Residue frames relative to the residue before (quaternion, step in Angstrom):
aa qw qx qy qz dx dy dz
X 1.0000 0.0000 0.0000 0.0000 0.00 0.00 0.00
X 0.3527 -0.7094 0.5869 0.1674 3.52 -1.04 0.73
X 0.0519 -0.7819 0.6202 0.0348 3.71 -0.72 1.03
X 0.1984 -0.7462 0.6263 0.1077 3.59 -1.03 0.95
X 0.1219 -0.8128 0.5696 0.0050 3.42 -0.70 1.25
X 0.1697 -0.7513 0.6324 0.0821 3.61 -1.09 0.85
X 0.0160 -0.8113 0.5843 -0.0123 3.67 -0.44 1.14
X 0.0420 0.7646 -0.6426 0.0259 3.53 -1.24 0.45
X 0.0777 -0.7458 0.6565 0.0819 3.57 -1.21 0.75
X 0.1625 -0.7877 0.5914 0.0576 3.46 -0.82 0.97
X 0.0191 -0.7912 0.6109 0.0211 3.50 -1.22 0.70
X 0.2645 -0.7716 0.5617 0.1385 3.56 -0.70 0.98
X 0.7433 0.1018 -0.1399 0.6462 3.50 0.41 1.38
X 0.1205 -0.8236 0.5456 0.0974 3.66 -1.02 0.19
X 0.3557 -0.4009 -0.7788 0.3260 1.33 -0.05 2.56
X 0.0121 -0.7810 0.6227 -0.0460 3.45 -1.42 0.43
X 0.6926 -0.3896 0.3339 0.5069 3.49 -1.23 -0.06
X 0.0800 -0.8407 0.5335 -0.0459 3.61 -0.95 1.08
X 0.0016 0.8040 -0.5942 -0.0201 3.54 -1.16 0.44
X 0.3155 -0.7098 0.5836 0.2367 3.64 -1.21 0.21
X 0.0546 -0.7171 0.6916 0.0663 3.44 -1.61 0.31
X 0.0322 -0.7929 0.6070 -0.0433 3.35 -1.26 0.99
X 0.0237 -0.7676 0.6387 0.0480 3.60 -0.97 0.78
X 0.1021 -0.7639 0.6315 0.0849 3.54 -1.10 0.77
X 0.0687 -0.8190 0.5695 0.0096 3.47 -0.86 1.05
X 0.4515 -0.6495 0.5090 0.3395 3.63 -1.12 0.48
X 0.7772 -0.3809 0.2895 0.4087 3.53 -1.53 -0.07
X 0.6830 0.4421 -0.2671 0.5164 3.60 1.31 -0.42
X 0.5520 -0.6277 0.3746 0.4012 3.66 1.31 0.08
X 0.4585 0.6890 -0.4571 0.3257 3.58 1.11 0.33
X 0.4789 -0.6476 0.4844 0.3415 3.56 -0.92 0.88
X 0.1859 -0.7509 0.6252 0.1028 3.46 -1.10 0.96
X 0.7923 -0.0772 0.1278 0.5915 3.53 0.98 -0.90
X 0.0278 -0.7550 0.6519 0.0654 3.56 -1.27 0.48
X 0.0576 -0.7691 0.6366 0.0012 3.56 -1.28 0.41
X 0.0199 -0.7375 0.6748 0.0185 3.42 -1.23 0.74
X 0.1078 0.8162 -0.5666 0.0345 3.59 -1.19 0.29
X 0.4040 -0.6906 0.5552 0.2272 3.57 -1.27 0.45
X 0.2718 -0.7864 0.5440 0.1086 3.46 -0.96 1.08
X 0.4639 -0.5908 0.4972 0.4341 3.62 1.11 -0.61
X 0.7452 -0.3936 0.3001 0.4469 3.57 -1.17 -0.53
X 0.2870 0.7412 -0.5619 0.2292 3.59 -0.54 0.96
X 0.6582 -0.5231 0.3970 0.3682 3.59 -1.33 0.08
X 0.6136 -0.5313 0.4184 0.4077 3.56 -1.26 0.32
X 0.6714 0.5040 -0.3250 0.4354 3.62 0.90 -0.72
X 0.5619 0.5531 -0.3540 0.5030 3.60 1.15 -0.64
X 0.6997 0.4996 -0.2917 0.4191 3.51 0.72 -1.01
X 0.5871 0.5595 -0.3405 0.4758 3.54 1.17 -0.84
X 0.7310 0.4310 -0.2867 0.4446 3.59 0.69 -1.03
X 0.5759 0.6029 -0.3269 0.4450 3.52 1.28 -0.62
X 0.6548 0.5210 -0.2725 0.4749 3.47 1.14 -0.77
X 0.6009 0.5552 -0.3040 0.4881 3.46 1.16 -0.77
X 0.6972 0.4673 -0.2678 0.4731 3.57 0.87 -1.10
X 0.5788 0.5728 -0.3484 0.4643 3.54 1.15 -0.63
X 0.6309 0.5279 -0.3111 0.4760 3.58 0.95 -0.92
X 0.7257 0.4456 -0.2916 0.4356 3.57 0.62 -1.07
X 0.6369 0.5396 -0.3452 0.4290 3.55 1.02 -0.63
X 0.6016 0.5572 -0.3317 0.4664 3.51 1.10 -0.84
X 0.6850 0.4860 -0.2812 0.4642 3.68 0.80 -1.11
X 0.6684 0.4989 -0.3175 0.4512 3.57 0.97 -0.79
X 0.7880 0.3709 -0.1535 0.4668 3.65 0.86 -0.98
X 0.6680 0.5185 -0.3633 0.3912 3.58 0.82 -0.55
X 0.5068 -0.7091 0.4135 0.2634 3.58 -0.75 1.26
X 0.6881 0.4583 -0.3195 0.4630 3.62 1.07 -0.64
X 0.7013 0.4439 -0.2567 0.4952 3.72 1.27 -0.06
X 0.7645 0.4108 -0.2201 0.4454 3.55 1.17 -0.58
X 0.6666 -0.5492 0.2592 0.4321 3.49 1.41 0.41
X 0.5159 0.6481 -0.4415 0.3449 3.61 1.29 -0.32
X 0.7738 0.0404 -0.0652 0.6288 3.54 1.06 -0.66
X 0.8209 0.1445 -0.1559 0.5300 3.55 -0.60 1.17
X 0.7551 -0.3898 0.3144 0.4232 3.55 -1.19 -0.31
X 0.4262 -0.7171 0.5050 0.2213 3.50 -0.92 1.03
X 0.4734 -0.6038 0.5250 0.3684 3.63 -1.21 0.37
X 0.2105 -0.7840 0.5825 0.0417 3.54 -0.88 1.02
X 0.7892 0.0737 -0.0273 0.6091 3.59 1.26 -0.62
X 0.0752 -0.7999 0.5946 0.0321 3.58 -0.77 1.01
X 0.1120 -0.7697 0.6284 -0.0092 3.50 -0.73 1.22
X 0.1242 -0.8004 0.5861 -0.0185 3.58 -0.43 1.32
X 0.1026 -0.7603 0.6397 0.0467 3.53 -1.17 1.02
X 0.0225 -0.7882 0.6119 -0.0610 3.49 -0.96 1.05
X 0.4180 -0.6610 0.5671 0.2583 3.56 -1.19 0.69
X 0.6062 0.5858 -0.3718 0.3888 3.65 1.12 -0.10
X 0.3512 -0.7341 0.5509 0.1849 3.63 -0.21 1.35
X 0.6706 0.5160 -0.3431 0.4078 3.64 0.71 -1.01
X 0.6924 0.4767 -0.3097 0.4444 3.60 0.83 -1.03
X 0.6401 0.5313 -0.3238 0.4507 3.56 0.88 -0.94
X 0.7074 0.4447 -0.2998 0.4604 3.69 0.74 -1.03
X 0.6680 0.4809 -0.3516 0.4459 3.64 0.92 -0.63
X 0.6651 0.5150 -0.3033 0.4477 3.48 0.98 -0.77
X 0.7150 0.4005 -0.2319 0.5240 3.57 1.18 -0.60
X 0.5620 -0.6649 0.3643 0.3306 3.65 1.25 0.27
X 0.4433 0.6947 -0.4579 0.3336 3.57 1.20 0.38
X 0.7372 0.2224 -0.1197 0.6267 3.54 1.20 -0.91
X 0.4675 -0.6297 0.5526 0.2821 3.57 -1.24 0.57
X 0.3609 -0.6933 0.5732 0.2461 3.62 -1.13 0.45
X 0.0576 -0.8318 0.5520 0.0038 3.61 0.00 1.36
X 0.6359 0.5353 -0.3573 0.4259 3.64 0.85 -0.70
X 0.4671 -0.7096 0.4527 0.2710 3.65 -0.65 1.21
X 0.6276 0.5522 -0.3144 0.4498 3.65 1.13 -0.60
X 0.6850 0.4630 -0.2500 0.5038 3.48 0.99 -1.01
X 0.5880 0.5828 -0.3815 0.4112 3.55 1.12 -0.68
X 0.6093 0.5860 -0.2956 0.4450 3.49 1.12 -0.95
X 0.6665 0.4859 -0.2540 0.5051 3.57 0.93 -1.13
X 0.5850 0.5813 -0.3234 0.4639 3.63 0.99 -0.92
X 0.7354 0.4272 -0.2386 0.4687 3.55 0.79 -1.11
X 0.6114 0.5271 -0.3539 0.4724 3.51 1.03 -0.52
X 0.6339 0.4926 -0.3306 0.4962 3.60 0.94 -0.61
X 0.6560 0.4959 -0.3193 0.4709 3.59 0.84 -0.80
X 0.6115 0.5332 -0.3642 0.4572 3.62 1.00 -0.61
X 0.6278 0.5055 -0.3305 0.4910 3.59 0.92 -0.78
X 0.7338 0.4125 -0.2811 0.4609 3.57 0.59 -0.93
X 0.5075 0.6060 -0.4368 0.4295 3.82 1.05 -0.16
X 0.7919 0.3158 -0.1323 0.5057 3.44 0.92 -0.94
X 0.4132 0.7262 -0.4318 0.3398 3.56 1.30 0.08
X 0.3229 -0.7496 0.5466 0.1873 3.59 -0.86 0.89
X 0.6708 0.4715 -0.2734 0.5031 3.64 1.33 0.37
X 0.4960 -0.5803 0.5351 0.3618 3.57 -1.19 0.41
X 0.1632 -0.7813 0.6001 0.0519 3.52 -1.25 0.69
X 0.0559 0.7552 -0.6520 0.0380 3.41 -1.21 0.81
X 0.1454 -0.7820 0.6027 0.0645 3.56 -1.07 0.62
X 0.0039 -0.8257 0.5634 -0.0265 3.62 -0.91 1.07
X 0.4343 -0.6980 0.4902 0.2898 3.50 -1.08 0.44
X 0.1446 -0.8075 0.5719 -0.0059 3.29 -1.17 1.09
X 0.4721 -0.6640 0.4352 0.3833 3.74 -0.63 0.64
X 0.7001 -0.5036 0.3548 0.3610 3.54 -1.19 0.67
X 0.6653 0.5674 -0.2581 0.4109 3.47 1.07 -0.92
X 0.6960 0.4197 -0.2253 0.5372 3.45 1.49 -0.50
X 0.6673 0.4250 -0.3013 0.5322 3.58 1.37 0.19
X 0.2770 0.7792 -0.5390 0.1598 3.71 1.02 0.33
X 0.6479 0.5250 -0.3907 0.3899 3.78 0.78 -0.54
X 0.6903 0.4699 -0.2876 0.4691 3.46 1.03 -0.82
X 0.5910 0.5596 -0.3301 0.4781 3.51 1.29 -0.64
X 0.6403 0.4948 -0.3260 0.4887 3.65 0.95 -0.78
X 0.6206 0.5370 -0.3463 0.4545 3.68 0.97 -0.79
X 0.6574 0.5184 -0.3015 0.4562 3.62 0.99 -1.05
X 0.6458 0.4960 -0.3176 0.4859 3.57 0.87 -0.96
X 0.6155 0.5604 -0.3367 0.4402 3.61 1.01 -0.85
X 0.6171 0.5637 -0.3136 0.4506 3.46 0.94 -0.86
X 0.6630 0.5073 -0.2872 0.4696 3.54 0.90 -1.05
X 0.6935 0.4957 -0.2595 0.4539 3.59 0.84 -1.03
X 0.7663 0.3619 -0.2611 0.4622 3.58 0.93 -0.71
X 0.3308 -0.7951 0.4676 0.1995 3.59 1.32 -0.02
X 0.5470 0.6012 -0.4343 0.3883 3.59 0.88 0.72
X 0.5777 -0.5517 0.4481 0.4014 3.65 -1.05 0.58
X 0.7332 -0.4229 0.2985 0.4409 3.61 -1.34 0.32
X 0.0904 -0.7719 0.6288 -0.0248 3.36 -1.05 1.13
X 0.1665 -0.7817 0.5858 0.1347 3.52 -0.90 0.88
X 0.1594 -0.7728 0.6107 0.0664 3.50 -0.99 1.00
X 0.2993 -0.7211 0.5894 0.2076 3.51 -0.84 0.88
X 0.4421 -0.6742 0.5185 0.2849 3.69 -1.07 0.63
X 0.5898 -0.5830 0.4307 0.3561 3.57 -1.07 0.75
X 0.3277 -0.7326 0.5511 0.2285 3.53 -0.94 0.86
């Protein structure tokens, strides 16, 4: 099964209060999972990487997505409005910042053990509004990442 993920990291100031938002959809565009969370004070780029890590953790751990219950994810396509994140993950930009290098390495550790193929693509902000709203919700609620199952 292919899963389409939309991720966003929001930061009110740089650095500033930050949050993450993640939406996972199936091939028909149906919502499978969503998450939002508060990160505390950090940079926008750390928030973007944190959103991607949150996405990977959800796909790895969620029974409906990892094959424990139902069909497993075999292909994960992530959309992010962060050009820096997308270009670094695709090898177009080097990761010079030591903090971001740590996050980059953590993402790659997850991908090395992932049972699915992975790609990440840039999407305009206007196409990522749902993930942005979740990231801002995370800041407002000031709670760690929360996973909400859609109603069946």
